DSSP file (Angstrom, degrees, kcal/mol; ACC not computed):
  #  RESIDUE AA STRUCTURE BP1 BP2  ACC     N-H-->O    O-->H-N    N-H-->O    O-->H-N    TCO  KAPPA ALPHA  PHI   PSI    X-CA   Y-CA   Z-CA
    1    1 A M              0   0    0      0, 0.0    21,-0.6     0, 0.0     3,-0.1   0.000 360.0 360.0 360.0 131.6   81.3   84.3   81.9
    2    2 A P        -     0   0    0      0, 0.0    20,-0.2     0, 0.0     2,-0.1  -0.198 360.0 -90.9 -70.5 170.1   82.1   83.8   78.2
    3    3 A S        -     0   0    0     18,-0.1     2,-0.5    16,-0.0    18,-0.2  -0.457  31.4-136.7 -80.3 154.4   83.4   80.7   76.7
    4    4 A T  B     -A   20   0A   0     16,-2.2    16,-2.0    -2,-0.1    -1,-0.0  -0.956  10.2-164.8-112.1 129.4   87.1   80.2   76.4
    5    5 A D        +     0   0    0     -2,-0.5    13,-0.4    14,-0.2     2,-0.3   0.265  67.5  48.0-100.4  13.8   88.3   78.7   73.0
    6    6 A A        -     0   0    0     11,-0.1     2,-0.3    14,-0.1    10,-0.2  -0.960  57.4-169.8-145.8 164.6   91.8   77.8   74.1
    7    7 A S  E     -E   15   0B   0      8,-1.2     8,-2.6    -2,-0.3     2,-0.4  -0.903  32.5 -92.9-145.4 173.5   93.6   76.0   76.9
    8    8 A F  E     -E   14   0B   0     -2,-0.3     6,-0.2     6,-0.3     2,-0.2  -0.716  33.7-148.4 -91.9 140.5   97.1   75.4   78.1
    9    9 A T    >   -     0   0    0      4,-3.7     3,-2.0    -2,-0.4    75,-0.1  -0.436  40.3 -87.7 -93.2 179.3   99.0   72.3   76.9
   10   10 A G  T 3  S+     0   0    0      1,-0.3    -1,-0.0    -2,-0.2    -2,-0.0   0.787 129.6  53.2 -59.0 -30.6  101.6   70.6   79.0
   11   11 A E  T 3  S-     0   0    0      2,-0.1    -1,-0.3     1,-0.0     3,-0.1   0.351 123.7-102.0 -84.3   3.6  104.2   72.9   77.7
   12   12 A G  S <  S+     0   0    0     -3,-2.0     2,-0.2     1,-0.3    -2,-0.1   0.506  81.8 131.9  86.4   4.2  102.3   76.0   78.6
   13   13 A K        -     0   0    0      1,-0.1    -4,-3.7    -5,-0.0     2,-0.3  -0.500  61.3-105.7 -86.7 163.0  101.2   76.5   75.1
   14   14 A M  E     -E    8   0B   0     -6,-0.2     2,-0.5    -2,-0.2    -6,-0.3  -0.672  23.4-153.7 -91.2 139.7   97.7   77.2   74.0
   15   15 A S  E >   -E    7   0B   0     -8,-2.6    -8,-1.2    -2,-0.3     3,-0.9  -0.958   4.7-154.1-109.2 123.6   95.5   74.5   72.3
   16   16 A E  T 3  S+     0   0    0     -2,-0.5    -1,-0.1     1,-0.2    -2,-0.0   0.542  81.8  73.3 -75.2  -5.9   92.8   75.9   70.1
   17   17 A S  T 3  S+     0   0    0    -10,-0.1    24,-1.8    23,-0.1     2,-0.5   0.337  74.0  91.6 -94.8   9.8   90.5   72.8   70.4
   18   18 A L  E <   - B   0  40A   0     -3,-0.9     2,-0.5   -13,-0.4    22,-0.2  -0.898  50.8-170.9-108.8 124.4   89.2   73.3   74.0
   19   19 A I  E     - B   0  39A   0     20,-3.4    20,-3.2    -2,-0.5     2,-0.5  -0.977   2.6-167.5-119.2 124.4   86.0   75.3   74.7
   20   20 A I  E     -AB   4  38A   0    -16,-2.0   -16,-2.2    -2,-0.5     2,-0.4  -0.933   7.0-176.6-109.6 125.6   85.1   76.2   78.3
   21   21 A Q  E     - B   0  37A   0     16,-2.7    16,-2.7    -2,-0.5     2,-0.5  -0.987  23.0-138.4-128.4 124.6   81.6   77.4   79.1
   22   22 A Y  E     - B   0  36A   0    -21,-0.6    14,-0.2    -2,-0.4     3,-0.1  -0.710  20.0-175.5 -78.1 129.0   80.3   78.6   82.5
   23   23 A V  E     -     0   0A   0     12,-2.8     2,-0.3    -2,-0.5    13,-0.2   0.830  41.4 -98.6 -95.5 -41.8   76.8   77.2   82.8
   24   24 A G  E     - B   0  35A   0     11,-1.2    11,-2.8     2,-0.0    -1,-0.3  -0.948  33.4 -84.3 150.1-165.9   75.7   78.7   86.1
   25   25 A F  E     - B   0  34A   0     -2,-0.3     2,-0.4     9,-0.2     9,-0.2  -0.901  18.2-151.1-133.2 161.5   75.3   78.0   89.8
   26   26 A K  E     - B   0  33A   0      7,-1.9     7,-2.7    -2,-0.3     2,-0.8  -1.000  17.8-134.5-130.7 133.8   72.8   76.4   92.2
   27   27 A V  E     - B   0  32A   0     -2,-0.4     5,-0.2     5,-0.2     2,-0.2  -0.787  30.9-179.9 -92.0 115.9   72.4   77.4   95.8
   28   28 A K        -     0   0    0      3,-2.7    26,-0.1    -2,-0.8    -2,-0.0  -0.456  44.1 -90.3-108.1-180.0   72.2   74.3   98.0
   29   29 A E  S    S+     0   0    0      1,-0.2     3,-0.1    -2,-0.2    -1,-0.0   0.926 120.2  11.3 -64.5 -45.7   71.8   74.0  101.7
   30   30 A I  S    S+     0   0    0      1,-0.1    24,-2.5    24,-0.1    25,-0.4   0.676 128.6  26.5-106.2 -18.5   75.5   74.0  102.5
   31   31 A V  E     - C   0  53A   0     22,-0.3    -3,-2.7    23,-0.1     2,-0.5  -0.883  65.1-121.9-138.3 165.1   77.3   75.1   99.3
   32   32 A R  E     -BC  27  52A   0     20,-2.4    20,-1.9    -2,-0.3     2,-0.6  -0.950  32.4-149.4-103.1 135.7   77.0   77.0   96.1
   33   33 A E  E     -BC  26  51A   0     -7,-2.7    -7,-1.9    -2,-0.5     2,-0.4  -0.930   8.7-163.0-113.9 121.1   77.6   74.7   93.2
   34   34 A Y  E     -BC  25  50A   0     16,-3.4    16,-1.9    -2,-0.6     2,-0.4  -0.861   8.0-156.2-106.7 135.8   79.1   76.2   90.1
   35   35 A S  E     +BC  24  49A   0    -11,-2.8   -12,-2.8    -2,-0.4   -11,-1.2  -0.885  12.2 179.4-118.1 140.3   78.9   74.2   86.8
   36   36 A F  E     -BC  22  48A   0     12,-2.6    12,-2.4    -2,-0.4     2,-0.5  -0.948  18.6-143.5-132.0 154.3   81.1   74.4   83.6
   37   37 A L  E     -BC  21  47A   0    -16,-2.7   -16,-2.7    -2,-0.3     2,-0.5  -0.980  14.3-165.2-117.4 132.1   81.0   72.5   80.4
   38   38 A V  E     -BC  20  46A   0      8,-3.0     8,-2.9    -2,-0.5     2,-0.5  -0.972   6.8-175.5-121.0 121.0   84.4   71.6   78.7
   39   39 A R  E     -B   19   0A   0    -20,-3.2   -20,-3.4    -2,-0.5     2,-0.5  -0.977   9.2-173.4-122.6 130.5   84.4   70.5   75.2
   40   40 A Q  E >   -B   18   0A   0     -2,-0.5     3,-2.6     4,-0.4   -22,-0.2  -0.979  44.4 -88.2-119.7 114.9   87.4   69.3   73.2
   41   41 A V  T 3  S+     0   0    0    -24,-1.8     3,-0.1    -2,-0.5   -24,-0.0  -0.397 108.8  13.1 -60.4 131.3   86.8   68.7   69.6
   42   42 A P  T 3  S+     0   0    0      0, 0.0    -1,-0.3     0, 0.0     2,-0.0  -0.904 111.9  82.0-105.0  20.9   85.8   66.0   68.5
   43   43 A S  S <  S-     0   0    0     -3,-2.6    -3,-0.1     1,-0.1     3,-0.1  -0.287  83.6 -89.7 -80.8 170.8   84.8   64.5   71.9
   44   44 A E        -     0   0    0      1,-0.1    -4,-0.4    -5,-0.1    -1,-0.1  -0.301  50.2 -90.1 -75.1 159.5   81.6   65.1   73.9
   45   45 A A        -     0   0    0     -6,-0.1     2,-0.4    -8,-0.1    -6,-0.2  -0.428  38.3-151.8 -68.2 141.2   81.3   67.9   76.5
   46   46 A R  E     -C   38   0A   0     -8,-2.9    -8,-3.0    -2,-0.1     2,-0.5  -0.933   8.2-136.5-111.7 142.3   82.2   67.1   80.0
   47   47 A E  E     -C   37   0A   0     -2,-0.4     2,-0.4   -10,-0.2   -10,-0.2  -0.842  17.1-170.2-102.5 136.0   80.7   68.7   82.9
   48   48 A F  E     -C   36   0A   0    -12,-2.4   -12,-2.6    -2,-0.5     2,-0.3  -0.970   3.9-163.3-120.7 134.8   82.8   70.0   85.9
   49   49 A T  E     -Cd  35  90A   0     40,-3.0    42,-2.2    -2,-0.4     2,-0.4  -0.892   3.9-169.4-119.1 153.8   81.3   71.2   89.2
   50   50 A F  E     -Cd  34  91A   0    -16,-1.9   -16,-3.4    -2,-0.3     2,-0.4  -0.990   9.2-153.1-139.2 137.9   83.0   73.2   91.9
   51   51 A T  E     -Cd  33  92A   0     40,-1.8    42,-3.4    -2,-0.4     2,-0.4  -0.941   9.1-171.5-121.5 140.4   81.5   73.9   95.3
   52   52 A I  E     -C   32   0A   0    -20,-1.9   -20,-2.4    -2,-0.4     5,-0.1  -0.996  34.8-111.8-125.9 123.3   82.1   76.8   97.7
   53   53 A N  E >>  -C   31   0A   0     -2,-0.4     3,-1.6    40,-0.4     4,-0.6  -0.268  18.8-131.0 -57.0 137.8   80.7   76.6  101.2
   54   54 A N  H >> S+     0   0    0    -24,-2.5     4,-2.4     1,-0.3     3,-0.9   0.826 104.2  66.2 -63.1 -33.5   77.9   79.1  101.8
   55   55 A D  H 3> S+     0   0    0    -25,-0.4     4,-2.0     1,-0.3     6,-0.3   0.740  91.2  62.7 -58.7 -22.9   79.6   80.2  105.1
   56   56 A A  H <4>S+     0   0    0     -3,-1.6     5,-1.8     2,-0.2     6,-1.4   0.873 110.7  38.6 -70.1 -35.3   82.4   81.7  103.1
   57   57 A F  H X<5S+     0   0    0     -3,-0.9     3,-1.3    -4,-0.6    -2,-0.2   0.886 114.4  53.0 -75.8 -42.5   80.0   84.1  101.5
   58   58 A D  H 3<5S+     0   0    0     -4,-2.4    -2,-0.2     1,-0.3    -3,-0.2   0.872 111.5  46.9 -66.5 -33.4   78.0   84.7  104.7
   59   59 A S  T 3<5S-     0   0    0     -4,-2.0    -1,-0.3    -5,-0.2    -2,-0.2   0.447 113.0-119.8 -84.4  -1.5   81.2   85.7  106.6
   60   60 A H  T < 5S+     0   0    0     -3,-1.3    -3,-0.2     2,-0.3    -2,-0.1   0.716  75.8 130.2  67.8  24.8   82.3   87.9  103.7
   61   61 A R  S   <S+     0   0    0     -5,-1.8     2,-0.3    -6,-0.3    -4,-0.2   0.768  80.8  19.7 -75.0 -25.5   85.5   85.9  103.2
   62   62 A V  S    S-     0   0    0     -6,-1.4    -2,-0.3    39,-0.0     2,-0.3  -0.993  82.8-121.9-144.2 145.5   84.5   85.8   99.5
   63   63 A R    >>  -     0   0    0     -2,-0.3     3,-1.4     1,-0.1     4,-0.7  -0.636  21.4-125.6 -87.7 144.9   82.2   88.0   97.4
   64   64 A Y  G >4 S+     0   0    0     -2,-0.3     3,-1.5     1,-0.3    -1,-0.1   0.914 111.3  55.9 -49.0 -48.0   79.3   86.3   95.5
   65   65 A Q  G 34 S+     0   0    0      1,-0.3     4,-0.4     2,-0.1    -1,-0.3   0.693 102.2  57.2 -68.6 -13.2   80.4   87.8   92.2
   66   66 A D  G <> S+     0   0    0     -3,-1.4     4,-2.8     1,-0.2    -1,-0.3   0.641  81.9  88.8 -87.7 -12.0   84.0   86.2   92.6
   67   67 A G  H <X S+     0   0    0     -3,-1.5     4,-1.9    -4,-0.7     5,-0.2   0.880  87.9  45.4 -53.1 -47.7   82.6   82.7   92.9
   68   68 A P  H  > S+     0   0    0      0, 0.0     4,-2.3     0, 0.0    -1,-0.2   0.872 115.0  48.4 -65.0 -37.1   82.6   81.9   89.1
   69   69 A D  H  > S+     0   0    0     -4,-0.4     4,-2.6     2,-0.2    -2,-0.2   0.919 109.1  52.3 -68.1 -43.5   86.1   83.4   88.7
   70   70 A I  H  X S+     0   0    0     -4,-2.8     4,-1.7     1,-0.2    -1,-0.2   0.926 115.0  42.9 -54.4 -47.4   87.5   81.4   91.7
   71   71 A C  H  X S+     0   0    0     -4,-1.9     4,-2.7    -5,-0.2    -1,-0.2   0.883 111.7  53.5 -70.5 -39.3   86.1   78.2   90.1
   72   72 A S  H  X S+     0   0    0     -4,-2.3     4,-2.9     2,-0.2    -1,-0.2   0.917 106.7  52.1 -59.1 -43.2   87.2   79.0   86.6
   73   73 A L  H  X S+     0   0    0     -4,-2.6     4,-2.1     1,-0.2    -1,-0.2   0.924 111.7  46.6 -63.9 -42.2   90.8   79.6   87.7
   74   74 A K  H  X S+     0   0    0     -4,-1.7     4,-2.9     2,-0.2     5,-0.2   0.923 110.4  54.0 -66.2 -40.8   90.8   76.1   89.5
   75   75 A L  H  X S+     0   0    0     -4,-2.7     4,-2.8     1,-0.2     5,-0.2   0.936 108.5  48.3 -54.1 -49.2   89.3   74.5   86.4
   76   76 A H  H  X S+     0   0    0     -4,-2.9     4,-2.5     1,-0.2    -1,-0.2   0.903 112.2  49.6 -59.6 -39.3   92.0   75.9   84.2
   77   77 A R  H  X S+     0   0    0     -4,-2.1     4,-2.4     2,-0.2    -2,-0.2   0.935 112.4  47.7 -64.5 -45.0   94.7   74.7   86.7
   78   78 A E  H  X S+     0   0    0     -4,-2.9     4,-1.1     1,-0.2    -2,-0.2   0.895 113.5  47.7 -64.5 -41.2   93.1   71.2   86.8
   79   79 A L  H  <>S+     0   0    0     -4,-2.8     5,-4.7    -5,-0.2     6,-0.4   0.906 113.2  46.7 -61.0 -46.3   92.9   71.1   83.0
   80   80 A A  H ><5S+     0   0    0     -4,-2.5     3,-0.9     1,-0.2    -2,-0.2   0.867 111.7  52.1 -63.4 -38.5   96.5   72.2   82.5
   81   81 A G  H 3<5S+     0   0    0     -4,-2.4    -1,-0.2     1,-0.2    -2,-0.2   0.732 116.2  39.2 -72.6 -20.5   97.8   69.8   85.1
   82   82 A A  T ><5S-     0   0    0     -4,-1.1     3,-1.8    -3,-0.2    -1,-0.2   0.079 115.3-106.3-116.4  24.2   96.0   66.8   83.5
   83   83 A L  T < 5S-     0   0    0     -3,-0.9    -3,-0.2     1,-0.3    -4,-0.1   0.891  79.8 -54.5  48.9  45.5   96.7   67.7   79.9
   84   84 A N  T 3 <S+     0   0    0     -5,-4.7    -1,-0.3    -6,-0.2    -5,-0.1   0.518 130.2  87.2  70.5   8.6   92.9   68.7   79.5
   85   85 A H    <   +     0   0    0     -3,-1.8     2,-0.1    -6,-0.4    -6,-0.1  -0.467  53.5 175.3-135.4  64.3   91.7   65.3   80.8
   86   86 A P        -     0   0    0      0, 0.0    -7,-0.1     0, 0.0    -8,-0.0  -0.430  29.5-140.4 -68.3 147.1   91.4   65.3   84.6
   87   87 A A  S    S+     0   0    0     -2,-0.1     2,-0.3     2,-0.0    -5,-0.0   0.838  85.1  70.6 -74.9 -31.7   89.9   62.1   86.1
   88   88 A I        +     0   0    0      1,-0.1     3,-0.1   -40,-0.0     0, 0.0  -0.632  52.8 179.2 -87.3 140.5   87.9   64.1   88.7
   89   89 A T        +     0   0    0     -2,-0.3   -40,-3.0     1,-0.2     2,-0.5   0.415  67.2  62.4-119.6  -4.4   84.9   66.2   87.6
   90   90 A H  E     +d   49   0A   0    -42,-0.2   -40,-0.2   -40,-0.0    -1,-0.2  -0.978  60.7 175.6-125.8 128.1   83.8   67.6   91.0
   91   91 A Y  E     -d   50   0A   0    -42,-2.2   -40,-1.8    -2,-0.5     2,-0.3  -0.989  22.5-142.7-134.9 128.8   86.1   69.8   93.1
   92   92 A P  E     -d   51   0A   0      0, 0.0     2,-0.6     0, 0.0   -40,-0.2  -0.683  25.1-126.2 -80.2 142.8   85.5   71.6   96.5
   93   93 A I        -     0   0    0    -42,-3.4   -40,-0.4    -2,-0.3     2,-0.1  -0.831  31.4-141.0 -89.2 123.1   87.1   75.0   96.7
   94   94 A T     >  -     0   0    0     -2,-0.6     4,-2.0     1,-0.1     5,-0.2  -0.316  19.0-111.3 -85.3 166.9   89.2   75.0   99.9
   95   95 A E  H  > S+     0   0    0      1,-0.2     4,-2.5     2,-0.2     5,-0.2   0.891 119.7  54.8 -58.4 -40.6   89.7   77.7  102.5
   96   96 A I  H  > S+     0   0    0      1,-0.2     4,-2.9     2,-0.2    -1,-0.2   0.918 106.5  49.6 -63.2 -42.6   93.3   78.0  101.3
   97   97 A E  H  > S+     0   0    0      2,-0.2     4,-2.4     1,-0.2    -1,-0.2   0.871 111.2  50.2 -62.3 -36.7   92.2   78.6   97.7
   98   98 A L  H  X S+     0   0    0     -4,-2.0     4,-2.5     2,-0.2    -2,-0.2   0.917 111.7  47.7 -69.5 -40.4   89.8   81.2   98.8
   99   99 A D  H  X S+     0   0    0     -4,-2.5     4,-2.9     2,-0.2    -2,-0.2   0.922 111.7  50.5 -58.6 -49.6   92.6   82.9  100.9
  100  100 A D  H  X S+     0   0    0     -4,-2.9     4,-2.4     2,-0.2    -2,-0.2   0.920 111.4  48.4 -56.8 -47.9   95.0   82.7   97.9
  101  101 A Y  H  X S+     0   0    0     -4,-2.4     4,-1.6     2,-0.2     5,-0.3   0.966 113.1  46.8 -59.1 -51.9   92.4   84.3   95.6
  102  102 A R  H  X S+     0   0    0     -4,-2.5     4,-2.2     1,-0.2     3,-0.5   0.929 113.5  48.4 -57.1 -45.1   91.6   87.1   98.0
  103  103 A D  H  < S+     0   0    0     -4,-2.9    -1,-0.2     1,-0.2    -2,-0.2   0.858 114.8  45.3 -67.1 -32.1   95.3   87.8   98.6
  104  104 A S  H  < S+     0   0    0     -4,-2.4    -1,-0.2    -5,-0.2    -2,-0.2   0.655 121.0  37.5 -80.2 -16.7   96.1   87.8   94.9
  105  105 A H  H  < S+     0   0    0     -4,-1.6     2,-0.5    -3,-0.5    -2,-0.2   0.628 115.5  45.1-111.8 -19.4   93.1   90.0   93.9
  106  106 A F  S  < S-     0   0    0     -4,-2.2    -1,-0.2    -5,-0.3     2,-0.2  -0.979  74.0-139.2-132.3 122.5   92.7   92.5   96.7
  107  107 A S        -     0   0    0     -2,-0.5     3,-0.2     1,-0.1    -3,-0.1  -0.522  15.9-129.7 -77.8 151.8   95.6   94.4   98.2
  108  108 A K  S    S+     0   0    0      1,-0.2     2,-0.5    -2,-0.2    -1,-0.1   0.836  96.8  31.6 -67.8 -34.3   95.6   94.9  102.0
  109  109 A S  S    S-     0   0    0      2,-0.0     2,-0.5    -3,-0.0    -1,-0.2  -0.962  80.5-138.7-130.4 117.8   96.2   98.6  101.7
  110  110 A K        -     0   0    0     -2,-0.5     2,-0.4    -3,-0.2    -4,-0.0  -0.587  20.5-146.1 -73.5 124.2   94.9  100.6   98.8
  111  111 A K        -     0   0    0     -2,-0.5    -4,-0.0     1,-0.0    -1,-0.0  -0.770  14.3-120.4 -93.9 139.1   97.5  103.0   97.7
  112  112 A S        -     0   0    0     -2,-0.4     4,-0.1     2,-0.2    -1,-0.0  -0.497   8.1-139.6 -69.4 136.7   96.4  106.4   96.4
  113  113 A P  S    S+     0   0    0      0, 0.0    -1,-0.1     0, 0.0    -2,-0.0   0.624  89.2  75.7 -70.3  -8.7   97.5  107.2   92.8
  114  114 A Y  S    S-     0   0    0      3,-0.0    -2,-0.2     1,-0.0     3,-0.1  -0.878  87.1-124.9-106.9 128.8   98.2  110.7   94.1
  115  115 A P        -     0   0    0      0, 0.0     2,-0.1     0, 0.0     3,-0.0  -0.374  34.5-100.0 -70.0 151.2  101.3  111.4   96.2
  116  116 A K        -     0   0    0      1,-0.1     2,-0.2    -4,-0.1     3,-0.0  -0.429  39.5-109.3 -64.5 140.4  100.9  113.0   99.6
  117  117 A K        -     0   0    0     -2,-0.1     2,-0.1     1,-0.1    -1,-0.1  -0.558  35.7-111.7 -72.0 138.9  101.5  116.7   99.7
  118  118 A A        -     0   0    0     -2,-0.2     2,-0.3     1,-0.1    -1,-0.1  -0.457  33.5-107.7 -77.8 144.4  104.6  117.6  101.6
  119  119 A D        -     0   0    0     -2,-0.1     2,-0.4     1,-0.1    -1,-0.1  -0.511  32.6-137.0 -71.5 131.8  104.1  119.4  104.9
  120  120 A R        -     0   0    0     -2,-0.3     2,-0.6    -3,-0.0    -1,-0.1  -0.721   9.0-130.3 -87.3 137.3  105.1  123.0  104.7
  121  121 A D              0   0    0     -2,-0.4    -1,-0.0     1,-0.1    -2,-0.0  -0.756 360.0 360.0 -84.9 127.0  107.0  124.6  107.5
  122  122 A S              0   0    0     -2,-0.6    -1,-0.1     0, 0.0    -2,-0.0   0.477 360.0 360.0 -92.4 360.0  105.3  127.8  108.5
């Protein structure tokens, strides 16, 4: 995931001084741990970690490739809610957050871009 050079301020405006970088993940016994670095000029980089339980991936409730995006979205929410300075640097991703992500990114019924042909009476 590429770096982000901006963030939301308390008023919903963008601040150009924040850099967010996805560092990677580690597979642990019970969770996958995703790491991000957040740097706001001129201060030092802060590391934030997010965990998703492995059983969420094993049971197909979430796809492996969606893990970084799920964590990134939560990081952006936490940064925006704390004016870029959250006191906590480690967050578990909850089942509710996984469900919300899935519901907002995947429709339950895929609609065809092509309309059905009308039945002709013979």
